[in-house]
C-alpha positions in Angstrom: 0.0 0.0 0.0 1.2 3.5 -0.8 2.5 5.6 2.2 -0.2 8.2 1.4 -2.9 5.6 1.8 -1.4 4.4 5.1 -1.2 7.9 6.4 -4.9 8.5 5.5 -6.0 5.4 7.3 -4.0 6.3 10.4 -5.4 9.8 10.4 -9.0 8.5 10.1 -8.4 6.1 13.0 -6.9 8.9 15.1 -9.9 11.1 14.5 -12.2 8.2 15.3 -10.3 7.6 18.6 -10.5 11.3 19.5 -14.2 11.3 18.8 -14.7 8.2 21.0 -12.6 9.7 23.7 -14.5 13.0 23.5 -17.8 11.1 23.8 -16.5 9.1 26.7 -15.4 12.3 28.5 -18.8 13.9 27.9 -20.5 10.8 29.3 -18.2 10.8 32.3 -18.8 14.6 32.9 -22.6 14.0 32.6 -22.3 11.2 35.2 -20.3 13.4 37.5 -22.9 16.2 37.2 -25.6 13.6 37.9 -23.7 12.3 40.9 -23.1 15.8 42.2 -26.8 16.7 41.8 -27.8 13.4 43.5 -25.4 14.1 46.4 -26.7 17.7 46.6 -30.3 16.4 46.7 -29.3 13.9 49.4 -27.5 16.6 51.4 -30.5 18.9 51.1 -32.9 16.2 52.1 -30.7 15.3 55.1 -30.4 19.0 56.1 -34.2 19.4 55.9 -34.7 16.2 57.9 -32.2 17.4 60.5 -34.0 20.8 60.8 -37.4 19.2 61.3 -36.0 16.7 63.8 -34.3 19.5 65.7 -37.5 21.4 65.9 -39.5 18.4 67.0 -36.9 17.7 69.7 -37.0 21.3 70.9 -40.8 21.2 71.0 -40.9 17.9 73.0 -38.0 18.6 75.4 -38.5 22.3 76.3 -41.3 24.5 77.3 -39.1 27.6 76.6 -40.6 29.5 73.7 -37.4 31.4 73.2 -35.4 28.2 72.7 -37.7 26.8 70.1 -37.9 30.0 68.2 -34.2 30.3 68.1 -33.8 26.8 66.8 -36.3 27.4 64.1 -34.8 30.8 63.0 -31.1 29.8 63.0 -31.6 26.4 61.3 -34.0 27.4 58.6 -32.0 30.7 58.1 -28.9 28.7 57.3 -30.7 26.4 54.8 -32.3 29.4 53.1 -29.1 31.4 53.0 -30.6 34.4 54.8 -28.4 37.1 56.3 -30.6 37.5 59.4 -34.0 36.5 60.7 -36.8 37.4 63.2 -39.8 35.7 64.7 -43.0 37.7 65.3 -45.9 36.6 67.5 -49.5 37.7 68.0 -50.5 39.4 71.2 -54.1 38.9 72.3 -56.4 41.7 71.3 -53.8 43.4 69.0 -53.9 43.7 65.2 -50.1 43.6 65.3 -47.2 41.2 65.6 -44.3 41.7 68.0 -40.7 40.6 67.4 -39.9 38.0 70.0 -36.7 36.5 68.7 -34.0 37.5 66.2 -30.5 36.9 65.0 -27.9 39.1 63.3 -30.0 42.2 63.8 -28.9 45.4 65.5 -30.0 45.9 69.1 -32.7 48.4 68.2 -33.5 47.4 64.7 -36.6 49.0 63.2 -39.7 46.8 62.7 -40.1 45.6 66.2 -43.9 45.8 65.6 -45.5 44.7 62.4 -49.1 45.7 61.5 -51.2 43.0 59.9 -52.5 45.2 57.1 -49.1 46.6 56.1 -46.1 45.2 54.3 -44.1 43.1 54.7 -46.9 41.0 56.3 -49.9 41.9 54.2 -49.0 40.1 51.0 -47.9 36.8 52.7 -50.9 36.8 55.1 -53.4 37.4 52.2 -52.3 34.1 50.7 -51.2 32.4 53.9 -48.0 30.9 52.4 -44.3 31.7 52.3 -43.6 34.7 50.1 -40.6 36.9 49.3 -41.5 40.6 49.8 -39.4 43.7 48.9 -38.5 45.9 51.9 -38.4 49.6 51.9 -36.4 52.0 54.1 -39.2 52.1 56.7 -39.5 48.3 57.1 -35.9 47.0 56.6 -34.2 46.3 59.9 -30.5 47.1 60.5 -28.1 44.3 60.2 -25.2 43.6 62.7 -22.8 43.5 59.7 -24.1 46.9 58.6 -26.6 48.0 56.0 -30.2 46.8 55.5 -31.6 43.8 53.7 -33.5 44.3 50.4 -36.0 41.5 50.8 -37.7 39.4 53.4 -39.0 35.8 53.1 -42.2 35.9 55.1 -43.5 32.7 56.5 -47.0 32.8 58.2 -47.4 30.6 61.3 -50.9 29.4 61.9 -52.6 26.6 63.8 -56.2 25.4 63.0 -56.7 28.5 60.9 -55.6 30.8 63.6 -52.7 33.2 63.0 -50.1 32.8 65.7 -47.1 34.7 64.2 -44.8 35.0 61.3 -41.1 34.4 60.5 -39.1 36.9 58.5 -35.9 35.7 56.8 -33.9 38.6 55.4 -32.3 38.3 52.0 -29.9 40.5 50.0 -31.3 39.3 46.6 -34.7 38.3 45.3 -35.4 34.6 44.8 -38.2 32.4 43.7 -39.1 29.6 46.1 -39.0 26.0 44.9 -41.8 23.6 45.9 -39.4 21.7 48.2 -38.4 25.0 49.9 -42.0 26.0 50.4 -42.8 22.6 51.8 -39.9 22.9 54.2 -40.9 26.3 55.4 -44.5 25.1 55.9 -43.2 22.3 58.0 -41.1 24.6 60.1 -44.1 26.9 60.6 -46.2 23.9 61.8 -43.6 22.9 64.3 -43.3 26.5 65.5 -47.1 26.7 65.9 -47.1 23.6 68.1 -44.2 25.1 70.2 -46.0 28.4 70.6 -49.2 26.7 71.7 -47.3 24.5 74.2 -45.6 27.6 75.7 -48.8 29.5 75.9 -50.5 26.7 77.8 -47.6 26.3 80.1 -47.5 30.1 80.8 -51.3 30.0 81.5 -50.8 27.1 84.0 -48.0 29.0 85.7 -50.1 32.2 85.9 -53.0 30.3 87.4 -50.7 28.7 90.1 -49.3 32.1 91.0 -52.5 34.3 90.7 -55.3 34.9 93.3 -58.5 33.8 91.6 -60.7 36.5 93.1 -58.5 39.6 92.7 -56.3 38.4 89.8 -53.3 39.8 91.8 -50.2 37.7 92.5 -50.9 35.3 95.4 -48.7 34.7 98.5 -46.6 32.1 96.7 -45.9 34.6 93.8 -45.2 37.3 96.3 -42.5 35.1 98.1 -40.9 34.4 94.7 -40.8 38.1 93.7 -39.6 39.2 97.1 -36.6 36.8 96.8 -35.9 38.2 93.4 -36.0 41.8 94.6 -33.8 41.0 97.5 -31.2 39.5 95.2 -31.5 42.5 92.8 -31.2 45.0 95.7 -28.0 43.3 96.9 -26.4 43.4 93.5 -27.3 47.1 92.9 -26.8 48.2 96.6 -30.4 49.5 96.6 -33.1 49.6 99.2 -36.5 47.9 99.5 -39.8 48.9 101.1 -42.6 46.6 102.1 -46.2 47.5 102.9 -48.7 45.3 104.7 -52.4 46.4 104.3 -55.5 45.2 106.1 -59.1 46.2 105.7 -60.5 47.5 109.0 -63.5 45.6 110.5 -63.7 43.4 107.4 -65.4 40.6 109.4 -68.4 42.8 109.9 -68.7 43.3 106.2 -69.0 39.5 105.7 -71.3 39.0 108.7 -73.6 41.9 107.7 -73.6 41.9 103.9 -72.6 38.4 103.1 -69.5 36.8 101.6 -70.4 37.6 98.0 -70.4 41.3 98.9 -67.2 40.8 100.8 -65.6 39.3 97.8 -66.6 42.3 95.7 -65.0 44.6 98.3 -61.8 42.7 98.1 -61.8 42.9 94.3 -62.4 46.6 94.4 -59.6 47.2 96.9 -57.3 45.2 94.7 -58.1 47.5 91.8 -57.5 50.6 94.0 -54.1 49.3 95.2 -52.9 48.4 91.7 -53.8 51.8 90.2 -50.9 54.3 90.1 -48.1 52.0 91.0 -44.8 51.9 89.1 -44.2 49.1 86.7 -41.5 47.7 89.1 -43.8 47.7 92.1 -45.5 44.4 93.1 -49.0 44.3 94.6 -50.3 41.0 95.9 -53.0 39.4 98.0 -51.3 38.1 101.1 -54.3 36.2 102.4 -57.8 36.9 103.6 -58.3 40.7 103.7 -54.6 41.4 103.8 -52.6 42.8 100.8 -48.9 43.5 100.4 -46.8 45.8 98.3 -43.1 45.4 97.4 -41.5 48.7 96.5 -38.0 48.3 95.0 -35.6 51.1 95.3 -37.9 53.1 97.6 -36.9 54.9 100.8 -38.8 54.9 104.0 -40.1 58.4 103.4 -41.2 57.5 99.9 -43.0 54.4 101.2 -44.7 56.4 103.9 -46.0 59.0 101.4 -47.4 56.2 99.1 -49.0 54.4 102.1 -50.7 57.6 103.2 -51.9 58.3 99.7 -53.4 54.8 99.4 -55.0 55.1 102.9 -56.6 58.4 101.9 -57.8 57.1 98.5 -59.4 54.0 100.1 -61.1 56.2 102.8 -62.7 58.4 100.1 -63.8 55.5 97.9 -67.3 53.9 97.9 -67.2 50.1 97.8 -69.8 47.7 96.5 -73.1 47.9 98.5 -72.4 51.6 99.1 -69.9 50.8 101.9 -67.4 53.2 103.2 -64.3 51.4 104.5 -60.8 52.2 105.8 -57.5 50.4 105.9 -54.5 50.1 108.2 -51.0 50.0 106.8 -47.7 48.8 108.1 -44.5 50.0 106.5 -41.0 48.6 106.7 -38.0 49.9 104.7 -34.2 49.4 104.6 -31.2 49.5 102.4 -29.2 47.1 104.6 -29.0 43.7 103.0 -28.7 42.0 106.4 -32.2 43.3 107.3 -34.0 42.4 104.0 -35.4 39.1 105.4 -36.9 41.0 108.3 -39.0 43.4 106.1 -42.2 41.2 106.0 -42.2 40.6 109.8 -41.5 44.2 110.6 -44.2 45.5 108.3 -46.6 43.0 109.8 -45.7 44.2 113.3 -46.2 47.8 112.2 -49.6 46.9 110.8 -50.5 45.4 114.2 -49.5 48.6 115.8 -51.7 50.6 113.5 -54.6 48.3 114.4 -53.9 48.7 118.1 -53.6 52.4 117.7 -57.1 52.9 116.4 -57.0 51.7 112.8 -57.3 53.9 109.6 -53.6 54.9 109.9 -50.1 54.2 108.7 -47.3 53.0 111.1 -43.7 52.7 110.1 -41.4 50.0 111.6 -38.2 51.0 113.4 -35.7 48.8 111.4 -32.8 49.9 113.7 -34.4 48.6 116.9 -34.5 45.0 118.1 -36.7 42.6 116.1 -40.2 42.6 117.8 -41.7 39.5 119.1 -44.7 38.0 117.4 -47.9 39.8 118.4 -50.4 37.6 120.3 -53.3 37.8 117.9 -51.6 36.4 114.8 -49.1 33.6 114.1 -45.6 34.7 113.2 -45.1 35.4 109.5 -42.7 32.9 107.8 -39.5 34.4 106.6 -39.1 34.5 102.8 
């Protein structure tokens, strides 16, 4: 065969080999892409399963609403690639949602309250499904890293058709949600709804256990807990505490003459009077029977005396159910010495006894520098808190 013919055959074979090699490489590359896609799908599915498992575990193992909300936010935020997130919850009787948990937002980020009929909630709530919404300068919260997000992925949280809250995941770029992502977000919302409901039920049980049924004030058990907290706070901040013990004069006659139902109405009315005008930090509680107590943090003896006289005068001028005119006696104890904090209740009770013995309808202040008084004969000694 001629050399030219051999060269031609060899060239054809080389081209054929190159084509076969190219096809093989393309097939291998396609298989690699398929493998990568398969691994990505498996990783995504595993991440989604891990998220829902973590949420379910948090719901079942903790009654802390804050813990469950943090788990939901941080996990789903990582999967969705959000730069920050916030969880908003409904408050009874309000047409607004309040931010209860967040991450990567500035301390006083705008948008702490969201109105239901305004963006970014309005669009997502109208369809009740996850939706990406554009934020403006009035609704975009500040980010820890600086700047403001451009968009928010809003996820409504509902249970049995009742809106319980919404999750906002903040994004720097617009994106369309896939069906899998929407399903994941709906699953997270369902778990969050269960957690919120559990926490609400637990909080209601706690409130009932610490609330006086008649007056809706904290009961004696709650008072003891709060008093312990205030003593600890006062020691840390080197502050004082005042304690008021209040008793309705001749209350037994009210029950005997007008009946216990009217007596209950009197107690409820007095509770309302005592609660009105107090500072947010003050604690008013029903101590037992016709006795009430007030804890006044960071209040001096003179300040506590002024408040006690104001309350006594207000009660004396009030008209109670059944047209009754009643008075109260008040015992006051105050100190800024930590060693005497545990004596405040006993001292206020003894001052109240002195007010009763002195003619009632008056305020008496305990001498905290004198020796601790002995229990008065008409009442058992008050237990130390």
